[in-house]
N, C-alpha and C positions, 0 to 999 in steps of 0.2 A: 565448625572443629572436620577433623578428618579421620576418617574411621583406625582403629587404632591396632599398632602397626608396636609388633615386642622383638628384643635383640635382646641375644644374647651375645657374651663378648670375653674374647680372651687373651689372657698374654700371662708373663713368669714376671716375679715378681724376686730382687735380689734380698738374697735371707742377709748381705749385713748390710741390708735401707730395708726390712719392717718392718724395724722399732717405728724409721724416720715415718714412712709410708701411715703406718699404723692411724699418729698422730697426727698425723695432718688430715685423717679421715673420722675422725673425734667428734664426738654429736659437740661435744663444747666449741670444735673449729668450724664457720661454718661455711671456709675455703668458696668456693663458687656453685652449690646449689641453689641460689637463685636465678642465675641465670639458666639452668636448665629447668626450668622454671619458662621461665621464659620464650624458648627457644621448646619446647610445647612437652617435653619432658619425664615419664612420671617413676613412683613406685621405681628407683633406678635406688638399687641396689647391692652392694661388691661383695663377693665374698671369695672364700683363701684355703686353699685344699693344702699341705701337699704330700707327692706321691712318692709312691717307694724308692723314688729314686733318690730321694731328697729335696728336692727343687719344691719352691714353690708359687701357685698361679692360683691368679686372681679373677675369679669370672663373674660376668658383669650381667646384670640383667633389668631391663630399663621397657618404658610404654612411651610410647611416638605417638603424640594426637594432633601433628600438625598438618596439614593438605604441603610438605613440601621438604620432604626432611632434604634430603645434598644438598636445596637451599636454606636452609636452614644451621643445617650441620657448620654449615659456610661460615653462616655468619657469626656464631657462637666461637669456631677457629680465628673470627676476626676478633676479638671480645680483648683488649689488653689486658683486659685480669682474666682472664679464660689464660691468656697467653704465659703469664705471673705466672698462675696457676701448672702446668707444662712446666713451667720449665724448675717447680721444686717437685714434680712427680714424678716427671721421664727417666728421671736420672737414679729411680726406685725400681724400673724395670726392662724386660729384656721380650720386646716383640720378636714373636714366634716367627719361624726360619717361614715356611709353606703361607704368610698368611699374604690378602691377596695386596695391588701395589696401587700406596698411595694408603695404605691404614696400619694404624701401629699398634690397637687394639682387636686382635683372629674375632673378624665377624664369624656364629659357632650355625649350623644350621635347621631351627628348631624340628624335634622327633615330633615331638607330643601336646599338646596343651590341653589341657581341661574347663572345658565351660560353662 
């Protein structure tokens, strides 16, 4: 097992798709949770916040425990079940304009971690 890496990501969610997105992530919907574990992603959470401008944003956090993050994310992206999941979730989201090339969710910079 590799060193634990922590990731925070952000993306806008369309207000008209908010109910649909929340239903997809309801505890009764297994989604692709088993794939997250398969590719060494743990303690995955998504939080929602509505900003003063009225737009909704999703903030995700997860810990990665593998030895090859890029490789595992590539394998995860190639999983047919995950591709089907993205067909449901992607239309609910608006990627940020200033994201890095190739990103859907924008990676945030960790400022502080309390060990």
